[in-house]
All heavy atoms as TSV, in Angstrom:
chain	resi	resn	atom	element	x	y	z
A	1	MET	N	N	1.658	-11.357	9.057
A	1	MET	CA	C	1.206	-12.063	7.829
A	1	MET	C	C	2.031	-11.600	6.548
A	1	MET	O	O	2.420	-12.336	5.747
A	1	MET	CB	C	-0.296	-11.674	7.647
A	1	MET	CG	C	-0.943	-12.283	6.358
A	1	MET	SD	S	-2.640	-12.187	6.240
A	1	MET	CE	C	-2.941	-10.342	6.064
A	2	MET	N	N	2.280	-10.058	6.488
A	2	MET	CA	C	3.019	-9.705	5.439
A	2	MET	C	C	4.555	-10.267	5.323
A	2	MET	O	O	4.979	-10.623	4.443
A	2	MET	CB	C	3.122	-8.162	5.551
A	2	MET	CG	C	1.743	-7.506	5.510
A	2	MET	SD	S	0.990	-7.846	3.828
A	2	MET	CE	C	1.925	-7.062	2.743
A	3	ARG	N	N	5.131	-10.229	6.611
A	3	ARG	CA	C	6.511	-10.835	6.685
A	3	ARG	C	C	6.418	-12.233	6.185
A	3	ARG	O	O	7.438	-12.706	5.608
A	3	ARG	CB	C	7.016	-10.608	8.059
A	3	ARG	CG	C	7.195	-9.201	8.367
A	3	ARG	CD	C	8.300	-8.962	9.432
A	3	ARG	NE	N	8.390	-7.488	9.804
A	3	ARG	CZ	C	8.979	-6.591	9.077
A	3	ARG	NH1	N	9.486	-6.952	7.951
A	3	ARG	NH2	N	9.024	-5.390	9.409
A	4	THR	N	N	5.481	-13.135	6.603
A	4	THR	CA	C	5.440	-14.446	6.224
A	4	THR	C	C	5.351	-14.522	4.715
A	4	THR	O	O	5.916	-15.342	4.107
A	4	THR	CB	C	4.256	-15.237	6.824
A	4	THR	OG1	O	4.271	-15.139	8.261
A	4	THR	CG2	C	4.017	-16.590	6.420
A	5	GLY	N	N	4.464	-13.685	4.075
A	5	GLY	CA	C	4.340	-13.610	2.650
A	5	GLY	C	C	5.730	-13.347	1.970
A	5	GLY	O	O	6.117	-14.004	1.033
A	6	LEU	N	N	6.438	-12.313	2.547
A	6	LEU	CA	C	7.680	-11.989	1.831
A	6	LEU	C	C	8.750	-13.165	1.922
A	6	LEU	O	O	9.403	-13.329	1.186
A	6	LEU	CB	C	8.199	-10.717	2.677
A	6	LEU	CG	C	7.635	-9.442	2.414
A	6	LEU	CD1	C	8.049	-8.389	3.397
A	6	LEU	CD2	C	7.726	-9.069	0.903
A	7	ARG	N	N	8.705	-13.698	3.317
A	7	ARG	CA	C	9.642	-15.024	3.434
A	7	ARG	C	C	9.259	-16.040	2.350
A	7	ARG	O	O	10.144	-16.633	1.853
A	7	ARG	CB	C	9.554	-15.313	4.793
A	7	ARG	CG	C	10.646	-16.425	5.257
A	7	ARG	CD	C	10.594	-16.614	6.847
A	7	ARG	NE	N	9.390	-16.621	7.493
A	7	ARG	CZ	C	8.840	-15.655	8.301
A	7	ARG	NH1	N	9.536	-14.560	8.397
A	7	ARG	NH2	N	7.704	-15.873	8.914
A	8	LEU	N	N	7.960	-16.333	2.282
A	8	LEU	CA	C	7.569	-17.457	1.405
A	8	LEU	C	C	8.029	-17.153	-0.111
A	8	LEU	O	O	8.407	-18.134	-0.918
A	8	LEU	CB	C	6.096	-17.716	1.398
A	8	LEU	CG	C	5.643	-18.424	2.720
A	8	LEU	CD1	C	4.111	-18.338	2.726
A	8	LEU	CD2	C	6.143	-19.689	2.774
A	9	LEU	N	N	7.941	-15.916	-0.414
A	9	LEU	CA	C	8.332	-15.409	-1.872
A	9	LEU	C	C	9.796	-15.358	-1.901
A	9	LEU	O	O	10.360	-15.164	-3.088
A	9	LEU	CB	C	7.616	-14.117	-2.188
A	9	LEU	CG	C	6.081	-14.296	-2.301
A	9	LEU	CD1	C	5.465	-12.850	-2.435
A	9	LEU	CD2	C	5.775	-15.040	-3.571
A	10	GLY	N	N	10.490	-15.182	-0.840
A	10	GLY	CA	C	11.947	-14.992	-0.913
A	10	GLY	C	C	12.337	-13.571	-1.219
A	10	GLY	O	O	13.228	-13.231	-1.927
A	11	VAL	N	N	11.452	-12.615	-0.807
A	11	VAL	CA	C	11.697	-11.193	-1.181
A	11	VAL	C	C	11.928	-10.366	-0.155
A	11	VAL	O	O	11.236	-10.529	0.933
A	11	VAL	CB	C	10.379	-10.663	-1.967
A	11	VAL	CG1	C	10.517	-9.177	-2.309
A	11	VAL	CG2	C	10.269	-11.448	-3.253
A	12	HIS	N	N	12.876	-9.501	-0.037
A	12	HIS	CA	C	13.106	-8.491	0.964
A	12	HIS	C	C	12.124	-7.360	0.828
A	12	HIS	O	O	11.737	-6.941	-0.217
A	12	HIS	CB	C	14.505	-7.946	1.013
A	12	HIS	CG	C	14.878	-7.264	2.233
A	12	HIS	ND1	N	14.584	-5.950	2.410
A	12	HIS	CD2	C	15.559	-7.654	3.290
A	12	HIS	CE1	C	15.008	-5.563	3.615
A	12	HIS	NE2	N	15.684	-6.636	4.168
A	13	SER	N	N	11.707	-6.762	2.004
A	13	SER	CA	C	10.731	-5.659	2.005
A	13	SER	C	C	11.110	-4.440	1.232
A	13	SER	O	O	10.338	-3.837	0.589
A	13	SER	CB	C	10.469	-5.284	3.457
A	13	SER	OG	O	11.556	-4.777	4.176
A	14	GLU	N	N	12.380	-4.298	1.042
A	14	GLU	CA	C	12.933	-3.119	0.316
A	14	GLU	C	C	12.650	-3.390	-1.265
A	14	GLU	O	O	12.818	-2.471	-2.055
A	14	GLU	CB	C	14.297	-2.751	0.541
A	14	GLU	CG	C	15.356	-3.671	0.145
A	14	GLU	CD	C	16.641	-3.277	0.850
A	14	GLU	OE1	O	16.789	-2.627	1.700
A	14	GLU	OE2	O	17.655	-3.847	0.206
A	15	ASN	N	N	12.368	-4.594	-1.542
A	15	ASN	CA	C	12.203	-4.850	-3.023
A	15	ASN	C	C	10.738	-5.285	-3.343
A	15	ASN	O	O	10.439	-5.847	-4.371
A	15	ASN	CB	C	13.056	-6.066	-3.381
A	15	ASN	CG	C	14.489	-5.712	-3.293
A	15	ASN	OD1	O	14.939	-4.659	-3.679
A	15	ASN	ND2	N	15.285	-6.639	-2.575
A	16	ALA	N	N	9.809	-4.846	-2.458
A	16	ALA	CA	C	8.411	-5.113	-2.502
A	16	ALA	C	C	7.487	-3.833	-2.329
A	16	ALA	O	O	7.980	-2.908	-1.686
A	16	ALA	CB	C	8.020	-6.275	-1.649
A	17	ALA	N	N	6.308	-3.946	-2.674
A	17	ALA	CA	C	5.378	-2.811	-2.519
A	17	ALA	C	C	3.946	-3.436	-2.091
A	17	ALA	O	O	3.728	-4.623	-2.553
A	17	ALA	CB	C	5.260	-2.016	-3.818
A	18	MET	N	N	3.259	-2.646	-1.294
A	18	MET	CA	C	1.932	-3.014	-1.078
A	18	MET	C	C	1.024	-1.946	-1.856
A	18	MET	O	O	1.197	-0.838	-1.709
A	18	MET	CB	C	1.519	-2.729	0.524
A	18	MET	CG	C	0.085	-2.880	0.745
A	18	MET	SD	S	-0.696	-4.234	0.368
A	18	MET	CE	C	-0.600	-5.283	1.700
A	19	ILE	N	N	0.113	-2.547	-2.591
A	19	ILE	CA	C	-0.813	-1.715	-3.325
A	19	ILE	C	C	-2.227	-2.156	-2.922
A	19	ILE	O	O	-2.496	-3.349	-2.859
A	19	ILE	CB	C	-0.593	-1.978	-4.929
A	19	ILE	CG1	C	0.810	-1.650	-5.421
A	19	ILE	CG2	C	-1.690	-1.281	-5.686
A	19	ILE	CD1	C	1.120	-2.276	-6.646
A	20	GLY	N	N	-2.968	-1.135	-2.483
A	20	GLY	CA	C	-4.170	-1.457	-1.879
A	20	GLY	C	C	-5.230	-0.327	-1.925
A	20	GLY	O	O	-4.833	0.730	-2.401
A	21	ASP	N	N	-6.407	-0.564	-1.650
A	21	ASP	CA	C	-7.513	0.511	-1.784
A	21	ASP	C	C	-8.022	0.836	-0.424
A	21	ASP	O	O	-8.963	1.613	-0.246
A	21	ASP	CB	C	-8.610	-0.106	-2.686
A	21	ASP	CG	C	-9.380	-1.145	-2.035
A	21	ASP	OD1	O	-8.955	-1.882	-1.122
A	21	ASP	OD2	O	-10.452	-1.414	-2.593
A	22	ARG	N	N	-7.489	0.305	0.737
A	22	ARG	CA	C	-7.833	0.785	2.014
A	22	ARG	C	C	-6.753	1.223	2.813
A	22	ARG	O	O	-5.619	0.599	2.988
A	22	ARG	CB	C	-8.462	-0.496	2.715
A	22	ARG	CG	C	-9.695	-1.067	1.993
A	22	ARG	CD	C	-10.221	-2.144	2.970
A	22	ARG	NE	N	-10.744	-1.666	4.216
A	22	ARG	CZ	C	-11.990	-1.347	4.528
A	22	ARG	NH1	N	-12.918	-1.826	3.873
A	22	ARG	NH2	N	-12.343	-0.899	5.751
A	23	MET	N	N	-6.851	2.443	3.403
A	23	MET	CA	C	-5.882	3.078	4.211
A	23	MET	C	C	-5.718	2.238	5.518
A	23	MET	O	O	-4.537	2.134	5.935
A	23	MET	CB	C	-6.149	4.540	4.615
A	23	MET	CG	C	-6.017	5.449	3.415
A	23	MET	SD	S	-4.253	5.783	2.979
A	23	MET	CE	C	-3.674	6.623	4.530
A	24	ASP	N	N	-6.884	1.818	6.037
A	24	ASP	CA	C	-6.878	1.209	7.387
A	24	ASP	C	C	-6.446	-0.151	7.505
A	24	ASP	O	O	-6.225	-0.739	8.538
A	24	ASP	CB	C	-8.341	1.423	8.005
A	24	ASP	CG	C	-9.400	0.765	7.290
A	24	ASP	OD1	O	-9.134	0.412	6.145
A	24	ASP	OD2	O	-10.454	0.569	7.906
A	25	THR	N	N	-6.239	-0.966	6.309
A	25	THR	CA	C	-5.689	-2.179	6.435
A	25	THR	C	C	-4.465	-2.296	5.388
A	25	THR	O	O	-3.354	-2.635	5.852
A	25	THR	CB	C	-6.776	-3.261	5.854
A	25	THR	OG1	O	-7.346	-2.865	4.562
A	25	THR	CG2	C	-7.941	-3.409	6.792
A	26	ASP	N	N	-4.643	-2.083	4.146
A	26	ASP	CA	C	-3.669	-2.409	3.114
A	26	ASP	C	C	-2.314	-1.423	3.391
A	26	ASP	O	O	-1.211	-1.923	3.539
A	26	ASP	CB	C	-4.168	-2.168	1.758
A	26	ASP	CG	C	-5.430	-3.087	1.452
A	26	ASP	OD1	O	-5.491	-4.149	1.962
A	26	ASP	OD2	O	-6.150	-2.556	0.655
A	27	ILE	N	N	-2.725	-0.170	3.433
A	27	ILE	CA	C	-1.578	0.811	3.526
A	27	ILE	C	C	-0.842	0.780	4.924
A	27	ILE	O	O	0.309	0.689	4.924
A	27	ILE	CB	C	-2.037	2.290	3.245
A	27	ILE	CG1	C	-2.667	2.277	1.840
A	27	ILE	CG2	C	-0.908	3.222	3.378
A	27	ILE	CD1	C	-1.783	1.844	0.703
A	28	ILE	N	N	-1.547	0.741	5.989
A	28	ILE	CA	C	-0.873	0.538	7.256
A	28	ILE	C	C	-0.153	-0.756	7.361
A	28	ILE	O	O	0.925	-0.682	7.845
A	28	ILE	CB	C	-1.914	0.701	8.496
A	28	ILE	CG1	C	-1.223	0.868	9.801
A	28	ILE	CG2	C	-2.897	-0.447	8.483
A	28	ILE	CD1	C	-0.452	2.178	10.011
A	29	ALA	N	N	-0.634	-1.770	6.874
A	29	ALA	CA	C	0.134	-3.004	6.803
A	29	ALA	C	C	1.410	-2.986	6.084
A	29	ALA	O	O	2.429	-3.342	6.478
A	29	ALA	CB	C	-0.776	-4.271	6.240
A	30	GLY	N	N	1.377	-2.272	4.909
A	30	GLY	CA	C	2.558	-2.041	4.191
A	30	GLY	C	C	3.579	-1.170	4.854
A	30	GLY	O	O	4.725	-1.561	4.955
A	31	ILE	N	N	3.012	-0.148	5.436
A	31	ILE	CA	C	4.047	0.792	6.184
A	31	ILE	C	C	4.577	0.115	7.427
A	31	ILE	O	O	5.803	0.091	7.518
A	31	ILE	CB	C	3.240	2.023	6.660
A	31	ILE	CG1	C	2.909	2.922	5.374
A	31	ILE	CG2	C	4.003	2.735	7.690
A	31	ILE	CD1	C	1.955	4.039	5.678
A	32	GLU	N	N	3.874	-0.686	8.102
A	32	GLU	CA	C	4.377	-1.336	9.330
A	32	GLU	C	C	5.278	-2.470	8.901
A	32	GLU	O	O	6.193	-2.853	9.748
A	32	GLU	CB	C	3.147	-1.992	10.136
A	32	GLU	CG	C	2.383	-0.854	10.835
A	32	GLU	CD	C	1.285	-1.393	11.684
A	32	GLU	OE1	O	0.844	-2.522	11.398
A	32	GLU	OE2	O	0.701	-0.592	12.383
A	33	THR	N	N	5.304	-3.000	7.704
A	33	THR	CA	C	6.210	-3.999	7.154
A	33	THR	C	C	7.374	-3.440	6.542
A	33	THR	O	O	8.252	-4.193	6.191
A	33	THR	CB	C	5.389	-5.012	6.374
A	33	THR	OG1	O	4.204	-5.486	6.947
A	33	THR	CG2	C	6.124	-6.114	5.988
A	34	GLY	N	N	7.419	-2.177	6.350
A	34	GLY	CA	C	8.513	-1.514	5.679
A	34	GLY	C	C	8.609	-1.597	4.148
A	34	GLY	O	O	9.571	-1.509	3.358
A	35	LEU	N	N	7.275	-1.837	3.657
A	35	LEU	CA	C	7.070	-1.836	2.156
A	35	LEU	C	C	6.838	-0.510	1.580
A	35	LEU	O	O	6.297	0.345	2.238
A	35	LEU	CB	C	5.942	-2.703	1.834
A	35	LEU	CG	C	5.959	-4.117	2.296
A	35	LEU	CD1	C	4.597	-4.868	2.097
A	35	LEU	CD2	C	7.006	-4.921	1.608
A	36	ASP	N	N	7.124	-0.292	0.368
A	36	ASP	CA	C	6.777	0.845	-0.394
A	36	ASP	C	C	5.264	0.867	-0.527
A	36	ASP	O	O	4.647	-0.398	-0.585
A	36	ASP	CB	C	7.408	0.862	-1.768
A	36	ASP	CG	C	7.255	2.275	-2.408
A	36	ASP	OD1	O	6.844	3.086	-1.919
A	36	ASP	OD2	O	7.723	2.314	-3.585
A	37	THR	N	N	4.398	1.939	-0.446
A	37	THR	CA	C	3.015	1.725	-0.502
A	37	THR	C	C	2.351	2.631	-1.594
A	37	THR	O	O	2.744	3.639	-1.920
A	37	THR	CB	C	2.457	2.218	0.779
A	37	THR	OG1	O	2.897	3.544	1.107
A	37	THR	CG2	C	2.752	1.250	1.890
A	38	ALA	N	N	1.363	2.135	-2.123
A	38	ALA	CA	C	0.553	2.877	-3.174
A	38	ALA	C	C	-0.900	2.624	-2.841
A	38	ALA	O	O	-1.362	1.561	-2.845
A	38	ALA	CB	C	0.908	2.520	-4.543
A	39	LEU	N	N	-1.620	3.670	-2.828
A	39	LEU	CA	C	-3.153	3.704	-2.527
A	39	LEU	C	C	-3.827	3.787	-3.851
A	39	LEU	O	O	-3.397	4.767	-4.698
A	39	LEU	CB	C	-3.565	4.801	-1.612
A	39	LEU	CG	C	-4.989	4.953	-1.380
A	39	LEU	CD1	C	-5.632	3.746	-0.623
A	39	LEU	CD2	C	-5.394	6.202	-0.830
A	40	VAL	N	N	-4.709	2.978	-4.249
A	40	VAL	CA	C	-5.379	3.088	-5.520
A	40	VAL	C	C	-6.882	3.574	-5.167
A	40	VAL	O	O	-7.467	2.996	-4.231
A	40	VAL	CB	C	-5.448	1.742	-6.401
A	40	VAL	CG1	C	-4.215	1.604	-6.979
A	40	VAL	CG2	C	-5.921	0.599	-5.638
A	41	LEU	N	N	-7.300	4.583	-5.765
A	41	LEU	CA	C	-8.605	5.191	-5.472
A	41	LEU	C	C	-9.774	4.497	-6.222
A	41	LEU	O	O	-10.947	5.009	-6.061
A	41	LEU	CB	C	-8.619	6.655	-5.815
A	41	LEU	CG	C	-7.355	7.358	-5.145
A	41	LEU	CD1	C	-7.449	8.870	-5.632
A	41	LEU	CD2	C	-7.655	7.407	-3.558
A	42	SER	N	N	-9.517	3.325	-6.799
A	42	SER	CA	C	-10.619	2.561	-7.422
A	42	SER	C	C	-11.453	1.705	-6.561
A	42	SER	O	O	-12.273	0.990	-6.980
A	42	SER	CB	C	-10.082	1.747	-8.579
A	42	SER	OG	O	-9.058	1.071	-8.129
A	43	GLY	N	N	-11.075	1.820	-5.311
A	43	GLY	CA	C	-11.791	0.935	-4.318
A	43	GLY	C	C	-12.509	1.672	-3.168
A	43	GLY	O	O	-13.322	2.693	-3.360
A	44	VAL	N	N	-12.125	1.390	-1.877
A	44	VAL	CA	C	-12.747	1.739	-0.768
A	44	VAL	C	C	-12.504	3.273	-0.332
A	44	VAL	O	O	-13.304	4.076	-0.119
A	44	VAL	CB	C	-12.491	0.877	0.445
A	44	VAL	CG1	C	-13.087	1.394	1.732
A	44	VAL	CG2	C	-13.063	-0.473	0.130
A	45	THR	N	N	-11.124	3.578	-0.275
A	45	THR	CA	C	-10.760	4.848	0.226
A	45	THR	C	C	-10.769	5.955	-0.888
A	45	THR	O	O	-10.235	5.749	-2.025
A	45	THR	CB	C	-9.337	4.766	0.768
A	45	THR	OG1	O	-9.321	3.860	1.814
A	45	THR	CG2	C	-8.796	6.075	1.418
A	46	ALA	N	N	-11.368	7.114	-0.564
A	46	ALA	CA	C	-11.425	8.232	-1.452
A	46	ALA	C	C	-10.199	9.135	-1.069
A	46	ALA	O	O	-9.604	9.173	0.027
A	46	ALA	CB	C	-12.732	8.950	-1.409
A	47	ARG	N	N	-9.716	9.955	-2.046
A	47	ARG	CA	C	-8.680	10.919	-1.942
A	47	ARG	C	C	-8.909	11.829	-0.668
A	47	ARG	O	O	-8.035	12.096	0.119
A	47	ARG	CB	C	-8.574	11.818	-3.139
A	47	ARG	CG	C	-7.277	12.660	-3.049
A	47	ARG	CD	C	-7.004	13.523	-4.332
A	47	ARG	NE	N	-6.909	12.590	-5.455
A	47	ARG	CZ	C	-5.599	12.088	-5.905
A	47	ARG	NH1	N	-4.593	12.147	-5.139
A	47	ARG	NH2	N	-5.546	11.354	-6.990
A	48	GLU	N	N	-10.120	12.310	-0.374
A	48	GLU	CA	C	-10.462	13.128	0.779
A	48	GLU	C	C	-10.199	12.372	2.133
A	48	GLU	O	O	-9.969	13.001	3.163
A	48	GLU	CB	C	-11.877	13.638	0.813
A	48	GLU	CG	C	-12.420	14.210	-0.490
A	48	GLU	CD	C	-12.774	13.137	-1.587
A	48	GLU	OE1	O	-13.617	12.382	-1.373
A	48	GLU	OE2	O	-12.226	13.424	-2.703
A	49	ASP	N	N	-10.399	11.042	2.015
A	49	ASP	CA	C	-10.243	10.219	3.229
A	49	ASP	C	C	-8.895	10.202	3.758
A	49	ASP	O	O	-8.586	9.918	5.009
A	49	ASP	CB	C	-10.823	8.806	3.033
A	49	ASP	CG	C	-12.216	8.714	2.655
A	49	ASP	OD1	O	-13.032	9.606	3.107
A	49	ASP	OD2	O	-12.591	7.778	1.973
A	50	VAL	N	N	-7.851	10.422	2.899
A	50	VAL	CA	C	-6.539	10.218	3.251
A	50	VAL	C	C	-6.079	11.115	4.442
A	50	VAL	O	O	-5.404	10.828	5.330
A	50	VAL	CB	C	-5.548	10.439	2.106
A	50	VAL	CG1	C	-4.125	10.379	2.460
A	50	VAL	CG2	C	-5.789	9.349	1.104
A	51	ALA	N	N	-6.600	12.369	4.412
A	51	ALA	CA	C	-6.436	13.325	5.538
A	51	ALA	C	C	-6.959	12.879	6.848
A	51	ALA	O	O	-6.367	13.382	7.931
A	51	ALA	CB	C	-7.216	14.658	5.086
A	52	ASN	N	N	-7.709	11.856	6.959
A	52	ASN	CA	C	-8.105	11.351	8.258
A	52	ASN	C	C	-7.221	10.345	8.938
A	52	ASN	O	O	-7.446	9.973	9.974
A	52	ASN	CB	C	-9.487	10.632	8.011
A	52	ASN	CG	C	-10.614	11.478	7.595
A	52	ASN	OD1	O	-10.619	12.729	7.933
A	52	ASN	ND2	N	-11.482	11.021	6.790
A	53	TYR	N	N	-5.981	10.118	8.268
A	53	TYR	CA	C	-5.044	9.145	8.788
A	53	TYR	C	C	-3.754	9.942	9.087
A	53	TYR	O	O	-3.386	10.766	8.337
A	53	TYR	CB	C	-4.871	8.040	7.842
A	53	TYR	CG	C	-6.124	7.231	7.558
A	53	TYR	CD1	C	-6.973	7.623	6.581
A	53	TYR	CD2	C	-6.380	6.108	8.455
A	53	TYR	CE1	C	-8.073	6.896	6.484
A	53	TYR	CE2	C	-7.524	5.459	8.193
A	53	TYR	CZ	C	-8.430	5.795	7.294
A	53	TYR	OH	O	-9.581	5.038	7.011
A	54	PRO	N	N	-3.025	9.484	10.169
A	54	PRO	CA	C	-1.784	10.136	10.565
A	54	PRO	C	C	-0.557	9.590	9.652
A	54	PRO	O	O	0.468	10.093	9.763
A	54	PRO	CB	C	-1.583	9.659	11.913
A	54	PRO	CG	C	-2.220	8.401	12.044
A	54	PRO	CD	C	-3.428	8.525	11.237
A	55	TYR	N	N	-0.794	8.681	8.782
A	55	TYR	CA	C	0.347	8.123	7.869
A	55	TYR	C	C	-0.226	8.289	6.481
A	55	TYR	O	O	-1.442	8.614	6.139
A	55	TYR	CB	C	0.497	6.603	8.156
A	55	TYR	CG	C	-0.735	5.827	8.247
A	55	TYR	CD1	C	-1.379	5.234	7.064
A	55	TYR	CD2	C	-1.479	5.646	9.471
A	55	TYR	CE1	C	-2.482	4.600	7.170
A	55	TYR	CE2	C	-2.632	4.923	9.544
A	55	TYR	CZ	C	-3.132	4.349	8.407
A	55	TYR	OH	O	-4.276	3.652	8.393
A	56	ARG	N	N	0.756	8.246	5.553
A	56	ARG	CA	C	0.472	8.415	4.066
A	56	ARG	C	C	1.098	7.335	3.272
A	56	ARG	O	O	2.158	7.017	3.539
A	56	ARG	CB	C	0.982	9.790	3.634
A	56	ARG	CG	C	0.392	11.095	4.322
A	56	ARG	CD	C	-1.026	11.245	3.905
A	56	ARG	NE	N	-1.634	12.437	4.546
A	56	ARG	CZ	C	-2.215	12.487	5.768
A	56	ARG	NH1	N	-2.339	11.330	6.331
A	56	ARG	NH2	N	-2.785	13.397	6.219
A	57	PRO	N	N	0.487	6.965	2.108
A	57	PRO	CA	C	1.085	6.112	1.228
A	57	PRO	C	C	2.106	6.916	0.458
A	57	PRO	O	O	1.908	8.206	0.371
A	57	PRO	CB	C	-0.058	5.673	0.264
A	57	PRO	CG	C	-1.027	6.659	0.343
A	57	PRO	CD	C	-0.869	7.231	1.747
A	58	ARG	N	N	3.118	6.378	-0.205
A	58	ARG	CA	C	3.971	7.043	-0.987
A	58	ARG	C	C	3.389	7.686	-2.370
A	58	ARG	O	O	3.598	8.680	-2.748
A	58	ARG	CB	C	5.332	6.170	-1.468
A	58	ARG	CG	C	6.343	7.019	-2.104
A	58	ARG	CD	C	7.600	6.392	-2.462
A	58	ARG	NE	N	7.381	5.272	-3.347
A	58	ARG	CZ	C	7.460	5.513	-4.750
A	58	ARG	NH1	N	7.616	6.684	-5.184
A	58	ARG	NH2	N	7.279	4.552	-5.637
A	59	LEU	N	N	2.495	6.717	-2.910
A	59	LEU	CA	C	1.775	7.099	-4.178
A	59	LEU	C	C	0.252	7.076	-3.783
A	59	LEU	O	O	-0.173	6.129	-3.166
A	59	LEU	CB	C	2.168	6.095	-5.224
A	59	LEU	CG	C	3.585	6.156	-5.862
A	59	LEU	CD1	C	3.755	5.023	-6.773
A	59	LEU	CD2	C	3.875	7.511	-6.368
A	60	ILE	N	N	-0.470	7.870	-4.593
A	60	ILE	CA	C	-1.822	7.921	-4.648
A	60	ILE	C	C	-2.204	7.812	-6.046
A	60	ILE	O	O	-1.906	8.874	-6.896
A	60	ILE	CB	C	-2.620	9.021	-3.924
A	60	ILE	CG1	C	-2.214	9.040	-2.394
A	60	ILE	CG2	C	-4.068	8.925	-4.105
A	60	ILE	CD1	C	-2.765	10.185	-1.558
A	61	LEU	N	N	-2.869	6.788	-6.479
A	61	LEU	CA	C	-3.165	6.530	-7.959
A	61	LEU	C	C	-4.707	6.407	-8.174
A	61	LEU	O	O	-5.392	5.913	-7.249
A	61	LEU	CB	C	-2.468	5.280	-8.403
A	61	LEU	CG	C	-0.899	5.228	-8.183
A	61	LEU	CD1	C	-0.431	3.865	-8.528
A	61	LEU	CD2	C	-0.162	6.271	-9.021
A	62	ASP	N	N	-5.207	6.800	-9.387
A	62	ASP	CA	C	-6.517	6.674	-9.539
A	62	ASP	C	C	-7.019	5.224	-9.709
A	62	ASP	O	O	-8.115	4.893	-9.310
A	62	ASP	CB	C	-6.989	7.447	-10.960
A	62	ASP	CG	C	-6.849	8.916	-10.687
A	62	ASP	OD1	O	-7.129	9.416	-9.695
A	62	ASP	OD2	O	-6.518	9.593	-11.783
A	63	GLY	N	N	-6.184	4.363	-10.170
A	63	GLY	CA	C	-6.454	2.873	-10.310
A	63	GLY	C	C	-5.335	2.066	-10.510
A	63	GLY	O	O	-4.159	2.593	-10.788
A	64	VAL	N	N	-5.444	0.757	-10.624
A	64	VAL	CA	C	-4.311	-0.128	-10.875
A	64	VAL	C	C	-3.613	0.105	-12.152
A	64	VAL	O	O	-2.442	-0.252	-12.307
A	64	VAL	CB	C	-4.637	-1.624	-10.627
A	64	VAL	CG1	C	-5.010	-1.897	-9.163
A	64	VAL	CG2	C	-5.765	-2.045	-11.516
A	65	GLY	N	N	-4.403	0.540	-13.122
A	65	GLY	CA	C	-3.753	0.844	-14.417
A	65	GLY	C	C	-2.711	1.940	-14.410
A	65	GLY	O	O	-1.917	2.163	-15.482
A	66	ASP	N	N	-2.698	2.702	-13.275
A	66	ASP	CA	C	-1.675	3.825	-13.200
A	66	ASP	C	C	-0.466	3.376	-12.455
A	66	ASP	O	O	0.478	4.236	-12.200
A	66	ASP	CB	C	-2.424	4.888	-12.533
A	66	ASP	CG	C	-3.521	5.614	-13.381
A	66	ASP	OD1	O	-3.427	5.668	-14.690
A	66	ASP	OD2	O	-4.585	5.921	-12.723
A	67	ILE	N	N	-0.295	2.211	-12.151
A	67	ILE	CA	C	0.859	1.634	-11.378
A	67	ILE	C	C	2.084	1.749	-12.239
A	67	ILE	O	O	1.987	1.271	-13.381
A	67	ILE	CB	C	0.635	0.357	-10.808
A	67	ILE	CG1	C	-0.520	0.232	-9.830
A	67	ILE	CG2	C	1.941	-0.228	-10.136
A	67	ILE	CD1	C	-0.968	-1.256	-9.501
A	68	PRO	N	N	3.090	2.538	-11.769
A	68	PRO	CA	C	4.255	2.590	-12.625
A	68	PRO	C	C	4.926	1.276	-12.842
A	68	PRO	O	O	5.045	0.572	-11.974
A	68	PRO	CB	C	5.138	3.716	-11.957
A	68	PRO	CG	C	4.539	3.830	-10.579
A	68	PRO	CD	C	3.213	3.356	-10.506
A	69	GLY	N	N	5.679	1.057	-14.085
A	69	GLY	CA	C	6.273	-0.194	-14.337
A	69	GLY	C	C	7.667	-0.338	-13.798
A	69	GLY	O	O	8.476	0.272	-13.170
C-alpha cells in the first residue's frame, strides 16, 4: 500500500517520511517501505511502549506540532 502511494505521488522513498502514532502499524509500515519514520506521542503509542518493539522510529515527538520543517 505504501509503495503504491509513493508511486501515485511520484515520490521516491528516500524523499518521504511516515509520521504516525502507532508502532505496530504506522512505524513498521514506514520502516518496511524504506521511509524515514517519526512516532508522535499524541495518539495510541506511549514513550514507554516503544521498548516493547524490536524496531525504532528515527524520531519520537510529543505531537505533530513538533515535526521539524
